[in-house]
N, C-alpha and C positions, 0 to 999 in steps of 0.2 A: 585511576586508570579508566574506570566506567565512563567517567565525565568525557573522556578522550572520544570514546566511541560514539557516545550520544551525541557529540558535536559533529562528528564525521558523518554520522547517520542524517542529522538535521541538514547538513549542506548537502549531500547527495540526494536526499529527498527532495530537497527545494529545486534542485537542478533538473530531477526527474520531473517534478510537477510543471516545471517551466517548459520542458520539452514536449510535455503531454499538449498544454496549451498551444504551443507552437504547432504541432501536428494536427489539432483542431482548427486551428485558424488558417492553415495552409489549405484546407479542404479536404472533402470526402476523400479523393483519390488518394491522400497520403495516409489516411487513417490506417488503412489495412497493411500498407507497406511499413509503416510505422510499427505497428503491433507485431508484424511478422519478426521484422528485424529485432524488436526487443526480446521477444521470447527465443528466437534463434540464438541472440547473444546468451541468453540465461541458459539455454541447454548446452552450448559450447562450453561456457565456464563450468557448468557442472560435470561435464565429462572429463574436462581437464582436472577438476578437483578430485574427481573418483579415480582417474589414473595416477595422478600425483600420490594419492593416500592409498593407493592399491587396495581399494575396497571393493568388494561384490555388493551388488544390489539385490535386496530380497524382494519378494514379490509384493509383500505390504508396503514397501517403501515406494515401488514403482507405481503401485495403485492409488497410493496416497499422494504422490507426485502428481500423476494423471489428474487425479480431483482438482487438487490445488491450482494446476495449469489451467484447467478447465474454467475455474472460478476466477482466476486471474484474467482470462481473455475476456469472460463474458463482463466482468466488471470493468475492465479496460473499455470495451466497445460501449458500455453505457457511461462511464466517465468522459468518453469522447463527446458522444452524443450530448452531454448535459452541458460539454465546455464549449459546445457550438451554439447553446441557446443561452447560457448564462454567463456572465462576466466571471473570470477568473477569480477577481477579489470576493465572489459570493460564493462560487462553488467549492473552492479549495478549504476555506474555513469551515464551511458546513460539513464536507465530507470527512474533514478531521475531527471536529465535534463528534459526528456519528460514530466514526472509528474509535475514538476514546471509550466512549460509552458501550460500544459493542464488546471491544476487548476486555474491558472490566467486568462485562456481564458474563461474557463466555469463560474467562479467568476463573470466575467465581463457580460457574456450573461444571465445569470440566475438571480443572484441578483443584477445586475446592480452596481456592485462595480468598482468603476473608479480607477486604479492604476495611482498614481502620476508618473511624469517623471523620478524622482529619484527611484521609486520602479520600473519602466520598466528598468532603466538604471542597476540597482542591479541584475534583473533578467537576463539579457543579459551577464552581466559580471559572475554571477553564472553559467549559462549554458555553456559560453565559458570556464570558468575554469574546470567544470566538464569534459568537451569534451578533453580539454586540457591534463587532468591527466588521462582520460580514453586512449589516444593516447601514 
């Protein structure tokens, strides 16, 4: 079952990354429109999910969501600026490698998840592969 979700995530993230590149190539006029529409759609989707599930938002959830939203917008702006300067075949693999490493480190620090030797070796091989592909 989890393999299906990973595949769907892989597919949708690939489509998302492609649209980032398209927005960056379209010019700086479209960058802010793209980011605005991207986050408005996320907001509307979240509101619909909240209404369907009949849940109330606690203050902590609101503040965490605002912080995450801010970091996503700031990261999106930086990503789109980088896409304008770098070819997509270089930017996306390097960003993916950095993301893999950061998520592993944060999972260890925040949730005390201890990666096995095999997982660490896999992470190193994955990052090395991604960097070699980008070069």
